Backbone as CSV, one residue per row, in Angstrom:
resi,resn,N_x,N_y,N_z,CA_x,CA_y,CA_z,C_x,C_y,C_z
1,MET,-2.562,19.484,19.519,-2.205,18.861,18.305,-3.093,17.506,18.093
2,LEU,-3.807,17.256,16.988,-4.805,16.243,16.692,-3.786,15.020,16.603
3,ASN,-4.554,13.875,17.115,-3.974,12.606,17.085,-3.316,12.267,15.667
4,SER,-3.960,12.684,14.649,-3.502,12.289,13.320,-2.490,12.985,12.945
5,GLN,-2.021,14.232,13.436,-1.072,15.188,13.018,0.273,14.618,13.681
6,ARG,1.350,14.819,12.645,2.589,14.185,13.131,3.227,15.482,14.131
7,ILE,4.124,14.934,14.850,4.757,15.948,15.708,5.726,16.902,14.827
8,PHE,6.173,16.375,13.729,6.914,17.343,12.859,6.181,18.382,12.406
9,VAL,4.963,18.238,11.988,3.966,19.443,11.477,3.679,20.279,12.758
10,ASP,3.472,19.737,13.788,3.153,20.697,15.016,4.553,21.467,15.363
11,ALA,5.661,20.861,15.359,6.902,21.658,15.489,7.245,22.730,14.511
12,VAL,6.911,22.514,13.089,7.125,23.599,12.187,5.991,24.693,12.485
13,GLU,4.990,24.381,12.659,3.837,25.449,13.002,4.131,26.201,14.295
14,ARG,4.497,25.549,15.154,4.996,26.171,16.454,6.230,27.137,16.296
15,TYR,7.105,26.614,15.612,8.159,27.492,15.312,7.842,28.673,14.453
16,CYS,7.106,28.368,13.552,6.628,29.686,12.601,5.910,30.773,13.398
17,ALA,4.999,30.181,14.342,4.232,31.040,15.100,5.078,32.010,16.025
18,GLU,5.922,31.386,16.538,6.912,32.021,17.630,7.928,33.104,16.895
19,ARG,7.999,32.921,15.582,9.063,33.941,14.790,8.425,34.767,13.883
20,GLY,6.938,34.750,13.878,6.266,35.770,12.846,6.499,35.191,11.248
21,ILE,6.467,33.845,11.186,6.607,33.282,9.789,5.333,32.699,9.392
22,SER,4.780,33.005,8.324,3.532,32.465,7.776,3.486,30.979,7.379
23,VAL,2.730,30.075,7.813,2.836,28.753,7.418,1.393,28.449,6.827
24,ASP,1.489,27.433,5.857,0.240,26.991,5.052,0.638,25.345,4.995
25,VAL,-0.344,24.557,5.677,-0.104,23.160,5.479,-1.022,22.588,4.606
26,HIS,-0.459,21.768,3.694,-1.314,21.200,2.370,-1.020,19.622,2.570
27,ALA,-1.665,18.957,1.679,-1.633,17.671,1.506,-1.642,16.855,2.868
28,GLN,-2.513,16.928,3.879,-2.634,16.399,5.012,-1.215,16.366,5.720
29,GLY,-0.587,17.408,5.597,0.602,17.531,6.509,1.795,17.405,5.781
30,TRP,2.084,16.763,4.519,3.006,16.396,3.778,3.816,17.408,3.036
31,LEU,3.063,18.495,2.940,3.648,19.711,2.117,3.268,20.945,3.002
32,ILE,4.563,21.750,3.485,4.256,22.566,4.261,4.905,23.860,3.532
33,VAL,4.172,24.998,3.442,4.811,26.133,2.909,4.879,27.260,3.795
34,MET,6.238,27.661,3.984,6.650,28.797,5.062,6.942,30.024,4.367
35,GLU,6.486,31.253,4.755,6.933,32.451,3.944,7.246,33.487,5.161
36,ARG,8.236,34.194,4.769,8.670,35.376,5.682,8.945,36.469,4.603
37,GLY,8.264,37.561,4.682,8.585,38.557,3.471,8.604,37.996,2.022
38,ALA,9.609,38.191,1.380,9.632,37.760,-0.051,10.269,36.075,0.061
39,ARG,10.624,35.732,1.060,11.221,34.319,1.153,10.123,33.247,1.305
40,ARG,10.244,32.331,0.446,9.297,31.265,0.555,10.307,29.977,0.923
41,HIS,9.740,28.974,1.754,10.513,27.592,1.825,9.512,26.675,2.102
42,PHE,9.846,25.332,1.571,9.039,24.490,1.753,9.530,23.251,2.618
43,ALA,8.729,22.307,3.176,9.006,21.242,3.735,8.190,20.022,3.392
44,PHE,8.910,19.129,3.212,8.046,17.851,2.231,8.314,16.647,3.164
45,GLY,7.288,15.888,3.586,7.513,14.811,4.391,7.999,15.073,5.678
46,TYR,9.268,14.608,5.923,10.185,14.891,7.072,11.377,15.744,6.653
47,ASP,11.448,16.320,5.288,12.478,16.972,4.683,12.212,18.468,5.061
48,ILE,13.142,19.017,5.687,12.898,20.497,5.728,13.777,21.368,4.831
49,GLY,14.475,20.600,3.881,15.287,21.237,2.892,16.590,21.820,3.192
50,LEU,17.022,21.478,4.251,18.559,21.826,4.674,19.605,21.139,4.034
51,ASN,19.195,19.807,3.475,20.109,18.842,2.779,20.395,19.252,1.250
52,SER,21.325,19.006,0.702,21.393,19.077,-0.727,20.594,17.727,-1.463
53,ALA,20.096,17.940,-2.383,19.448,16.885,-3.165,20.343,15.486,-3.269
54,ILE,21.475,15.649,-3.566,22.262,14.542,-3.827,22.599,13.861,-2.455
55,ALA,23.019,14.588,-1.327,23.152,14.054,0.043,21.803,13.370,0.411
56,HIS,20.749,13.945,0.092,19.559,13.428,0.517,19.249,11.987,-0.221
57,ARG,19.572,11.914,-1.467,19.380,10.595,-2.126,20.368,9.509,-1.898
58,ILE,21.496,10.024,-1.517,22.606,8.962,-1.078,22.264,8.346,0.345
59,ALA,21.715,9.234,1.388,21.322,8.648,2.577,20.016,7.839,2.451
60,ASN,19.175,8.107,1.514,17.934,7.416,1.374,17.992,6.091,0.688
61,ASP,19.242,5.835,0.113,19.661,4.653,-0.577,20.604,3.820,0.315
62,LYS,20.211,2.766,1.009,20.971,2.169,1.910,22.407,1.493,1.260
63,SER,22.249,1.075,0.113,23.442,0.521,-0.524,24.399,1.500,-1.135
64,ALA,23.976,2.505,-1.545,24.694,3.817,-1.860,25.329,4.411,-0.794
65,ALA,24.635,4.482,0.363,25.345,5.115,1.646,26.491,4.361,1.949
66,ALA,26.208,2.866,2.038,27.390,2.106,2.476,28.502,2.147,1.589
67,GLU,28.260,2.058,0.261,29.212,2.193,-0.694,30.135,3.593,-0.360
68,VAL,29.404,4.584,-0.359,30.104,5.903,-0.172,30.904,5.921,1.237
69,LEU,30.341,5.234,2.280,31.076,5.353,3.494,32.386,4.336,3.503
70,GLN,32.110,3.341,2.711,33.145,2.337,2.619,34.408,2.973,1.858
71,LEU,34.102,3.709,0.868,35.034,4.475,-0.107,35.756,5.541,0.740
72,SER,35.031,6.054,2.088,35.569,7.148,2.585,36.407,6.584,3.968
73,GLY,36.323,5.299,4.094,37.034,4.686,5.159,36.322,4.860,6.545
74,VAL,34.889,4.794,6.238,34.135,4.956,7.534,33.594,3.324,7.638
75,ASP,33.759,2.884,8.855,33.435,1.506,9.173,31.745,1.583,9.302
76,CYS,31.283,0.551,8.471,29.848,0.423,8.225,29.491,-1.112,7.974
77,ILE,28.386,-1.273,8.279,27.607,-2.419,7.784,27.238,-2.534,6.412
78,PRO,27.966,-3.538,5.714,27.688,-3.477,4.130,26.194,-3.733,3.763
79,HIS,25.668,-2.996,2.666,24.447,-3.257,2.241,24.607,-3.599,0.613
80,THR,23.926,-4.712,0.107,24.008,-4.952,-1.219,22.497,-4.719,-1.996
81,ILE,22.534,-4.081,-3.069,21.360,-3.797,-3.792,21.004,-4.791,-4.594
82,PHE,19.771,-4.939,-4.758,19.084,-5.947,-5.822,17.937,-5.241,-6.356
83,LEU,17.852,-5.032,-7.601,16.715,-4.459,-8.307,15.599,-5.350,-8.399
84,ASN,14.366,-4.908,-8.530,13.207,-5.745,-8.845,13.236,-6.449,-10.072
85,PRO,12.895,-7.790,-10.071,13.010,-8.485,-11.518,12.124,-7.806,-12.530
86,ARG,11.128,-6.879,-12.031,10.382,-6.342,-13.196,11.221,-5.263,-14.080
87,LEU,12.302,-4.953,-13.468,13.080,-3.964,-14.110,14.289,-4.858,-14.905
88,ASN,13.893,-5.962,-15.523,14.817,-6.930,-16.176,15.758,-6.445,-17.152
89,GLU,15.568,-5.180,-17.667,16.375,-4.613,-18.607,17.587,-4.026,-17.841
90,TYR,17.508,-3.638,-16.624,18.606,-3.353,-15.829,19.277,-4.230,-14.789
91,VAL,18.926,-5.466,-14.722,19.368,-6.441,-13.923,20.287,-7.332,-14.823
92,GLN,21.554,-7.759,-14.226,22.620,-8.339,-14.790,22.125,-9.634,-15.333
93,ALA,22.600,-9.970,-16.668,22.221,-11.433,-17.218,22.275,-12.523,-16.283
94,ALA,23.259,-12.735,-15.299,23.413,-13.735,-14.512,22.048,-13.906,-13.348
95,GLY,21.340,-12.551,-13.333,20.182,-12.541,-12.551,20.569,-12.310,-10.895
96,SER,19.692,-12.027,-10.287,19.781,-11.689,-8.879,19.823,-12.714,-7.828
97,TRP,18.973,-13.876,-8.139,18.618,-15.141,-7.124,19.873,-15.633,-6.821
98,GLU,20.687,-15.972,-7.839,22.119,-16.677,-7.469,22.941,-15.964,-6.381
99,ALA,23.083,-14.547,-6.832,23.742,-13.588,-6.040,23.092,-13.769,-4.536
100,MET,21.985,-13.617,-4.342,21.281,-13.703,-2.993,21.550,-14.807,-2.276
101,LEU,21.632,-16.042,-3.155,22.002,-17.237,-2.528,23.405,-17.443,-2.025
102,ALA,24.297,-16.818,-2.754,25.605,-16.762,-2.579,25.853,-16.035,-1.172
103,LEU,25.206,-14.727,-1.049,25.136,-14.262,0.310,24.855,-14.835,1.395
104,LEU,23.692,-15.661,1.294,23.338,-16.546,2.229,24.409,-17.339,2.730
105,ALA,24.912,-18.104,1.666,25.836,-19.238,1.811,27.110,-18.400,2.688
106,GLN,27.427,-17.210,2.454,28.708,-16.780,2.975,28.301,-16.218,4.564
107,HIS,26.897,-16.209,4.782,26.733,-15.673,6.307,25.655,-16.651,6.833
108,PRO,26.408,-17.848,7.465,25.593,-18.774,8.151,24.727,-18.420,9.327
109,ASP,24.873,-16.947,9.828,23.906,-16.628,10.809,22.906,-15.907,10.362
110,GLY,22.799,-15.778,8.952,21.758,-15.206,8.194,21.885,-13.768,7.422
111,LEU,20.708,-13.230,6.958,20.778,-11.910,6.238,19.649,-11.140,7.028
112,VAL,19.759,-9.866,6.842,18.651,-9.000,7.053,18.399,-8.324,5.725
113,VAL,16.860,-8.507,5.060,16.557,-8.161,3.893,15.574,-7.099,4.088
114,LYS,15.708,-5.833,3.621,15.009,-4.631,3.690,14.716,-3.917,2.422
115,PRO,13.715,-2.928,2.498,13.724,-2.009,1.182,14.919,-1.308,1.141
116,ASN,15.494,-1.071,-0.074,16.744,-0.286,-0.362,16.473,1.285,-0.009
117,GLU,15.287,1.760,-0.110,14.919,3.103,0.256,13.804,3.131,1.273
118,GLY,13.860,4.326,2.107,12.822,4.462,3.234,13.503,4.309,4.502
119,THR,12.647,4.921,5.670,13.264,5.101,6.855,12.342,4.419,8.001
120,SER,11.010,3.772,7.629,10.129,3.499,8.494,10.469,2.246,9.145
121,GLY,11.413,1.556,8.881,11.689,0.161,9.531,10.675,-0.877,9.304
122,LYS,9.850,-0.690,8.437,8.819,-1.861,8.004,9.361,-2.652,6.819
123,SER,8.753,-3.954,6.869,9.316,-4.846,6.015,10.691,-5.152,5.991
124,VAL,11.362,-5.375,7.185,12.482,-5.786,7.451,12.722,-7.107,8.074
125,PHE,13.253,-8.290,7.232,13.156,-9.534,7.782,14.626,-10.074,8.031
126,ARG,14.674,-10.728,8.947,15.890,-11.852,9.134,15.500,-13.048,8.656
127,VAL,16.414,-13.736,7.704,16.300,-14.856,6.883,17.693,-15.785,7.330
128,THR,17.293,-16.986,7.383,18.356,-18.013,7.542,18.325,-19.202,6.655
129,THR,17.141,-19.124,5.573,16.887,-20.311,4.764,16.652,-19.845,3.579
130,LYS,16.800,-20.529,2.438,16.448,-20.245,1.039,14.801,-19.790,0.951
131,PRO,13.952,-20.767,1.439,12.502,-20.346,1.398,12.173,-18.957,2.139
132,ALA,12.714,-18.796,3.224,12.758,-17.644,3.940,13.132,-16.375,3.044
133,LEU,14.233,-16.670,2.397,14.871,-15.401,1.793,13.932,-15.047,0.469
134,GLU,13.489,-16.102,-0.446,12.507,-16.120,-1.320,11.281,-15.193,-0.873
135,LEU,10.689,-15.671,0.237,9.512,-15.060,0.704,9.589,-13.552,1.037
136,ALA,10.849,-13.181,1.655,11.293,-11.772,2.116,11.256,-10.950,0.728
137,ALA,11.988,-11.698,-0.281,12.520,-10.834,-1.336,10.945,-10.546,-2.088
138,ASN,10.026,-11.509,-1.950,8.760,-11.471,-2.873,7.988,-10.247,-2.220
139,ARG,8.137,-10.371,-0.968,7.163,-9.334,-0.305,7.604,-8.045,-0.524
140,ILE,9.109,-7.819,-0.437,9.495,-6.274,-0.577,9.243,-5.761,-1.893
141,PHE,9.696,-6.850,-2.891,9.702,-6.418,-4.408,8.130,-6.230,-4.745
142,SER,7.239,-6.684,-3.788,5.557,-6.442,-4.495,5.359,-4.990,-4.144
143,ALA,6.240,-4.199,-3.459,5.773,-2.773,-3.146,7.050,-1.879,-3.343
144,ASN,8.261,-2.404,-3.815,9.354,-1.543,-3.913,10.246,-1.971,-5.136
145,GLN,11.081,-0.968,-5.657,11.679,-1.254,-6.850,13.022,-1.849,-6.614
146,SER,13.355,-1.826,-5.298,14.600,-2.638,-4.927,14.860,-2.842,-3.619
147,LEU,15.683,-3.742,-3.170,15.896,-4.098,-1.874,17.557,-4.066,-1.634
148,ALA,17.719,-4.287,-0.418,19.108,-4.295,0.281,19.249,-5.491,1.154
149,ILE,20.430,-6.190,0.953,20.854,-7.345,1.896,21.847,-7.029,2.491
150,ALA,21.777,-7.162,3.997,23.158,-6.986,4.938,23.204,-8.242,5.608
151,PRO,24.555,-8.661,5.992,24.544,-9.811,6.776,24.020,-9.466,8.192
152,TYR,23.449,-10.525,8.750,22.933,-10.300,10.145,24.099,-10.313,11.113
153,VAL,24.063,-9.462,12.075,25.199,-9.522,13.259,24.396,-9.203,14.420
154,THR,25.066,-9.841,15.503,24.487,-9.571,16.857,25.074,-8.218,17.411
155,ILE,23.940,-7.401,17.537,24.122,-6.066,17.844,24.059,-5.916,19.575
156,ASP,25.144,-5.527,20.013,25.379,-5.467,21.457,24.564,-3.969,21.762
157,ASP,24.593,-2.944,21.160,24.043,-1.784,21.390,23.883,-1.017,20.077
158,GLU,22.776,-0.105,20.125,22.479,0.652,19.041,22.241,2.111,19.509
159,VAL,22.953,3.019,18.917,22.818,4.528,19.221,22.506,5.233,18.218
160,ARG,21.395,6.120,18.297,21.078,7.111,17.252,21.417,8.546,17.662
161,VAL,22.180,8.871,16.590,22.719,10.539,16.823,22.037,11.300,15.819
162,VAL,21.247,12.360,16.203,20.813,13.314,15.347,21.718,14.675,15.325
163,LEU,22.195,14.754,13.994,23.277,15.642,13.901,22.835,17.009,13.177
164,ILE,23.087,18.145,13.330,22.800,19.377,12.685,24.062,20.195,12.466
165,ASP,24.629,20.070,11.264,25.901,20.577,10.772,26.946,20.315,11.898
166,ASP,27.140,18.813,12.103,28.254,18.418,12.765,28.063,18.494,14.294
167,THR,26.783,19.095,14.754,26.621,19.136,16.115,25.556,18.207,16.576
168,PRO,25.657,17.603,17.660,24.848,16.536,18.006,23.674,17.147,18.792
169,ALA,22.377,17.158,18.280,21.103,17.780,18.805,20.676,16.490,19.937
170,VAL,20.492,15.323,19.586,19.845,14.314,20.300,20.828,13.146,20.070
171,VAL,21.074,12.327,21.266,21.911,11.186,21.128,21.206,10.172,22.222
172,TYR,20.548,8.990,21.639,19.981,8.042,22.698,20.496,6.655,22.186
173,SER,20.429,5.895,23.158,20.734,4.182,22.908,19.206,3.687,22.853
174,LYS,19.078,2.621,22.168,17.775,2.040,22.023,17.751,0.739,22.921
175,ASN,17.027,0.785,23.951,16.980,-0.330,24.965,15.585,-1.318,24.561
176,ARG,16.043,-2.509,24.034,15.023,-3.355,23.563,14.413,-4.176,24.809
177,PRO,13.329,-4.408,24.714,12.165,-5.022,25.858,13.081,-6.517,26.108
178,PHE,13.166,-6.979,27.318,13.691,-8.117,27.669,12.901,-8.636,28.764
179,VAL,12.893,-10.231,28.894,12.259,-10.702,30.109,13.479,-11.495,30.743
180,THR,13.550,-11.934,32.006,14.175,-12.901,32.630,13.583,-14.164,33.276
181,GLY,14.095,-15.216,32.701,13.382,-16.456,33.012,13.163,-16.681,34.380
182,ASP,12.227,-17.753,34.785,11.891,-18.132,36.073,11.864,-19.606,36.272
183,GLY,12.137,-20.460,35.064,12.092,-21.788,35.016,10.766,-22.391,35.077
184,LYS,9.826,-21.550,35.180,8.382,-22.106,35.167,7.464,-21.536,33.986
185,ARG,7.537,-20.500,33.561,6.780,-19.797,32.348,7.482,-19.755,31.005
186,SER,6.711,-19.748,29.928,7.181,-19.637,28.755,7.488,-18.272,28.308
187,LEU,8.200,-18.120,27.315,8.596,-16.851,26.642,7.446,-16.009,26.530
188,LEU,6.227,-16.352,25.950,5.019,-15.661,25.632,4.458,-15.231,26.975
189,GLU,4.603,-16.097,27.950,3.685,-15.841,29.306,4.643,-14.783,29.902
190,LEU,5.960,-14.978,29.879,6.949,-13.811,30.581,6.574,-12.421,29.979
191,ALA,6.574,-12.637,28.635,6.315,-11.295,27.747,5.095,-10.659,28.125
192,LEU,3.801,-11.500,28.293,2.701,-10.845,28.475,2.597,-10.163,29.911
193,ASP,3.302,-10.799,30.799,3.312,-10.302,32.390,4.228,-9.204,32.276
194,ALA,5.190,-9.021,31.583,6.189,-7.814,31.682,5.639,-6.607,30.909
195,LEU,5.053,-6.791,29.777,4.547,-5.641,29.072,3.275,-4.951,29.561
196,SER,3.278,-3.714,29.543,2.089,-3.032,29.572,1.270,-3.208,28.414
197,VAL,-0.054,-2.954,28.777,-1.081,-3.062,27.553,-0.776,-2.285,26.436
198,GLU,-0.286,-1.012,26.517,0.199,-0.037,25.536,1.219,-0.881,24.798
199,ARG,2.190,-1.315,25.487,3.639,-1.941,24.827,3.328,-3.007,24.006
200,ARG,2.344,-3.847,24.377,2.088,-5.137,23.661,1.848,-4.965,22.153
201,SER,1.262,-3.818,21.990,0.827,-3.803,20.474,2.043,-3.561,19.625
202,THR,3.001,-2.945,20.187,4.256,-2.804,19.374,5.152,-3.940,19.376
203,VAL,5.266,-4.717,20.673,6.371,-5.566,20.862,5.842,-6.886,20.156
204,LEU,4.499,-7.506,20.741,4.195,-8.933,20.371,4.089,-9.011,18.818
205,PRO,3.678,-8.198,17.910,3.656,-8.483,16.589,5.017,-8.984,16.031
206,GLY,6.041,-8.496,16.392,7.509,-8.765,15.961,7.843,-10.223,16.560
207,MET,7.544,-10.325,17.883,7.849,-11.744,18.477,7.166,-12.782,17.637
208,ILE,5.866,-12.717,17.464,4.954,-13.698,16.930,5.441,-13.860,15.548
209,GLY,5.762,-12.828,14.794,6.309,-12.775,13.428,7.647,-13.554,13.203
210,ASP,8.488,-13.469,14.244,9.843,-13.861,13.964,10.059,-15.410,14.708
211,LEU,9.082,-15.616,15.644,9.341,-16.944,16.470,8.223,-17.836,16.068
212,ASP,8.513,-19.193,16.033,7.418,-20.149,15.872,6.670,-20.388,17.344
213,ARG,5.855,-21.448,17.208,5.012,-21.730,18.339,5.887,-22.265,19.407
214,ARG,6.652,-23.232,18.834,7.667,-24.020,19.830,8.431,-23.030,20.681
215,GLU,9.165,-22.070,19.983,9.931,-21.030,20.815,9.132,-20.258,21.648
216,LEU,7.932,-19.747,21.339,7.104,-19.080,22.210,6.716,-19.815,23.550
217,ASP,6.448,-21.068,23.273,5.950,-21.853,24.519,7.151,-22.479,25.096
218,ALA,8.252,-22.288,24.770,9.390,-22.989,25.766,9.609,-22.341,26.873
219,ILE,9.840,-23.142,27.889,9.976,-22.460,29.326,11.519,-21.985,29.345
220,VAL,11.491,-20.629,29.761,12.936,-19.991,29.766,13.570,-20.236,31.189
221,PRO,14.637,-20.960,31.231,15.468,-21.197,32.326,15.673,-20.044,33.238
222,ALA,15.603,-20.376,34.613,15.734,-19.305,35.654,16.833,-18.574,35.493
223,GLY,16.755,-17.242,35.608,17.795,-16.249,35.497,18.308,-15.874,33.899
224,GLU,17.701,-16.796,32.928,18.215,-16.461,31.681,17.507,-15.246,31.126
225,ARG,18.296,-14.227,30.412,17.667,-13.038,29.897,17.482,-13.197,28.331
226,ARG,16.223,-12.857,28.068,15.718,-12.901,26.612,15.325,-11.745,26.080
227,VAL,15.924,-11.120,25.174,15.446,-10.037,24.324,14.127,-10.420,23.695
228,LEU,13.277,-9.621,23.620,11.854,-9.937,22.907,11.842,-9.574,21.372
229,ASN,12.832,-8.823,21.026,12.834,-8.445,19.624,14.428,-8.116,19.226
230,TRP,14.884,-8.708,17.961,15.988,-8.564,17.348,16.312,-7.108,16.882
231,ARG,15.040,-6.451,16.688,15.131,-5.170,16.158,15.386,-4.141,17.186
232,HIS,15.946,-2.958,16.830,16.024,-1.905,17.929,15.143,-0.883,17.856
233,ASN,14.244,-0.905,16.752,13.373,0.166,16.488,12.487,0.726,17.665
234,LEU,12.378,2.007,17.943,11.486,2.188,18.987,10.072,1.777,18.516
235,ASP,9.485,1.883,17.387,8.324,1.269,16.906,8.137,-0.122,17.106
236,ALA,9.094,-0.685,17.472,9.277,-2.233,17.680,9.115,-2.553,19.152
237,GLY,9.277,-1.422,20.091,8.978,-1.618,21.331,10.355,-1.172,22.200
238,ALA,11.376,-0.891,21.585,12.570,-0.384,22.134,12.204,0.952,22.790
239,THR,12.815,1.260,24.011,12.698,2.518,24.698,13.993,3.387,24.399
240,PRO,13.968,4.705,24.245,15.188,5.701,24.458,15.819,5.985,25.460
241,ILE,17.002,5.828,25.756,17.838,6.343,26.916,18.676,7.312,26.494
242,LEU,18.627,8.471,26.886,19.352,9.595,26.361,20.830,9.478,26.984
243,LEU,21.809,9.894,26.226,23.118,9.865,26.455,23.691,11.192,26.421
244,ASN,23.883,11.806,27.661,24.230,13.114,27.870,25.735,13.327,27.798
245,LYS,26.681,12.241,28.286,27.923,12.213,28.348,28.483,10.864,28.295
246,GLY,29.931,10.714,28.461,30.484,9.460,28.460,31.156,8.988,27.179
247,GLU,31.875,7.842,27.309,32.674,7.309,26.276,31.896,6.790,25.190
248,THR,30.778,6.093,25.547,30.085,5.720,24.341,29.339,6.865,23.516
249,ARG,28.826,7.829,24.098,28.360,8.866,23.382,29.523,9.548,22.483
250,ALA,30.504,9.794,23.136,31.736,10.439,22.469,32.143,9.602,21.302
251,ALA,32.257,8.366,21.377,32.436,7.372,20.065,31.460,7.615,18.998
252,CYS,30.149,7.376,19.373,29.197,7.502,18.474,29.047,8.870,17.680
253,VAL,29.200,9.727,18.480,29.102,11.226,17.817,30.298,11.361,16.973
254,ALA,31.340,11.068,17.234,32.666,11.378,16.377,32.436,10.332,15.065
255,LEU,31.985,9.195,15.028,31.768,8.166,14.104,30.564,8.849,13.250
256,ALA,29.431,9.162,13.672,28.421,9.936,13.103,28.899,11.235,12.372
257,ILE,29.623,11.955,12.854,30.051,13.090,12.068,31.037,12.706,11.015
258,LYS,31.886,11.676,11.104,32.545,11.305,9.795,31.780,10.683,8.883
259,ALA,30.634,9.984,9.182,29.434,9.454,8.288,28.992,10.737,7.265
260,ALA,28.459,11.734,8.375,27.741,12.993,7.748,28.696,13.626,6.756
261,ARG,29.936,13.824,7.149,30.821,14.457,6.421,31.039,13.715,4.834
262,ALA,30.964,12.499,5.126,31.562,11.581,3.896,30.437,11.842,2.907
263,ILE,29.159,11.921,3.191,28.203,11.912,2.030,27.676,13.461,2.055
264,GLY,28.226,14.537,2.860,27.969,15.941,2.716,26.503,16.247,3.293
265,ILE,26.062,15.656,4.238,24.638,15.770,4.812,24.785,16.620,5.905
266,ARG,23.788,17.593,6.118,23.775,18.640,7.337,22.876,18.249,8.282
267,PHE,21.721,17.796,8.204,20.681,17.326,8.995,20.423,15.948,8.995
268,ALA,20.589,15.025,9.751,20.262,13.557,9.664,20.457,12.926,10.909
269,SER,19.633,11.895,11.043,19.803,10.946,12.210,20.532,9.736,11.727
270,ILE,21.545,9.145,12.321,22.435,8.510,12.106,22.470,7.070,13.075
271,ASP,22.222,5.817,12.661,22.346,4.865,13.583,23.661,4.208,13.597
272,VAL,24.216,4.064,14.861,25.583,3.537,15.153,25.397,2.115,15.991
273,VAL,26.095,1.217,15.513,25.708,0.038,16.233,27.132,-0.576,16.634
274,SER,26.994,-1.225,17.896,28.262,-1.893,18.421,28.453,-3.491,18.199
275,VAL,29.247,-3.856,17.396,29.182,-5.182,17.113,30.672,-5.795,17.421
276,ASP,30.604,-7.071,18.298,31.922,-7.412,18.779,32.788,-6.299,19.370
277,GLY,32.376,-5.315,20.001,33.057,-4.287,20.460,33.397,-3.254,19.616
278,ARG,32.954,-3.247,18.545,33.502,-2.167,17.453,32.132,-1.545,16.967
279,TRP,32.374,-0.028,17.016,31.337,0.750,16.569,31.423,0.938,15.067
280,GLN,30.174,0.715,14.460,29.952,1.015,13.097,28.646,1.681,12.699
281,ILE,28.588,2.235,11.390,27.494,2.972,10.926,26.443,1.816,10.254
282,LEU,25.246,1.808,10.868,24.205,1.076,10.342,23.582,1.617,9.065
283,GLU,22.969,3.012,9.488,22.181,3.451,8.408,22.338,5.004,8.662
284,ILE,22.057,5.756,7.833,21.734,7.374,7.739,20.577,7.564,7.072
285,ASN,19.771,8.438,7.909,18.411,8.787,7.531,18.538,10.454,7.422
286,SER,17.893,10.780,6.078,18.016,12.212,5.865,16.728,12.771,6.230
287,ALA,15.671,12.005,6.242,14.537,12.318,6.803,14.415,12.055,8.427
288,VAL,14.563,12.971,9.091,14.647,12.955,10.470,13.180,12.855,11.223
289,MET,12.883,11.545,11.469,11.541,11.262,11.966,11.833,11.045,13.674
290,MET,10.930,11.691,14.412,11.269,11.741,15.820,9.898,11.655,16.328
291,GLU,8.921,10.834,15.670,7.587,10.559,16.323,7.527,9.744,17.654
292,SER,8.260,8.657,17.551,8.344,7.695,18.672,9.102,8.449,19.831
293,LEU,10.085,9.192,19.478,10.967,9.879,20.550,10.062,10.844,21.255
294,SER,9.205,11.508,20.283,8.491,12.588,21.094,7.658,12.169,22.235
295,LYS,7.195,10.771,22.294,6.275,10.221,23.143,7.154,10.486,24.569
296,HIS,8.338,10.198,24.608,9.192,10.235,25.641,9.616,11.645,26.001
297,HIS,10.266,12.543,24.966,11.055,13.757,25.052,10.463,14.744,24.118
298,PRO,9.181,15.159,24.372,8.570,16.155,23.287,9.313,17.443,23.160
299,GLU,9.767,18.100,24.275,10.541,19.362,24.232,11.775,19.144,23.395
300,MET,12.614,18.131,23.523,13.679,17.883,23.046,13.584,17.794,21.366
301,VAL,12.348,17.075,21.144,12.172,17.126,19.793,11.928,18.427,19.076
302,TYR,11.169,19.168,19.882,10.641,20.669,19.515,12.002,21.546,19.052
303,ALA,12.873,21.166,20.099,14.214,22.003,20.061,14.928,21.567,18.940
304,THR,14.924,20.457,18.760,15.860,19.811,17.532,15.167,20.355,16.056
305,TYR,14.022,20.301,16.052,13.576,20.608,14.786,13.630,22.286,14.582
306,SER,13.587,23.019,15.599,13.803,24.581,15.850,15.099,24.751,15.452
307,ALA,16.139,23.940,15.928,17.525,24.435,15.703,17.744,24.106,14.181
308,ALA,17.110,22.984,13.651,17.397,22.898,12.096,16.809,23.987,11.239
309,LEU,15.628,24.356,11.808,14.853,25.500,11.028,15.724,26.740,11.399
310,ASP,16.355,26.989,12.232,17.102,28.223,12.439,18.319,28.201,11.317
311,LYS,18.728,27.169,11.062,19.588,27.189,10.018,19.099,27.452,8.634
312,VAL,17.753,27.018,8.232,17.216,27.305,6.953,16.800,28.783,6.964
313,PHE,16.479,29.445,8.010,16.175,30.734,8.041,17.324,31.867,8.525
314,ALA,18.325,31.354,8.724,19.345,32.226,9.137,19.582,33.145,7.991
């Protein structure tokens, strides 16, 4: 596989080669045409076409997904949508800024501001002040039609469940990088010593972007544990820990299945978070991206995409 080729494309090509299905890759891998006899099937982006259009749209919209889950009695982190001011004819007369400030006042621990659509984990900001909120909103609106705001909560654990028709294909927790203080070195010094050269490029940008110079240079007390990134994304330096059994896995799978059924989705990766001892849905992703996971467990990724494609060609 070429360095520039996604594991998704390679998995589809491998699946088709093993089953005598012709495959033609277009648009640098974003459009894949599969044919077997008179049957033609498309994959686009990370969507293999197993989900209905409405389930895909709801899952891709963080605010809509949270609303449907709440209506269905599924415990989740609320997300509030705000439209880009450029869409002024669709924005309420009172405006969005006052409502954003009201949310900030209601949540003294801060807010998480992110694009309302998409799964890349990019442009996600934690804000605690009005200037930071304004800056985050402007950055997101510069490239997106809408944003979603969720209350910032302290997440004790985050688990991703990849489901295919209510069957868990992959379940793993996301272990964020951390350091333990020695009473002598700063947070930045400890991080540089603990991280391999490869991991520095994923972990350090988030640290430097979220923390000011004073926090980075402060000496960490001996024995104190410091997480290096509040985000749980694998792309931000977290490592996947497979969960093959146990109470945590069972609880997360059960809640993920409830969430999938609530929006009627068949193939999805669902993030479940533990907050104050309670499991909640954070997000549902209809585009199942496993690029980062493939660096640790490539055969599991191939097997998961193959199982989903089996449903398509059944």
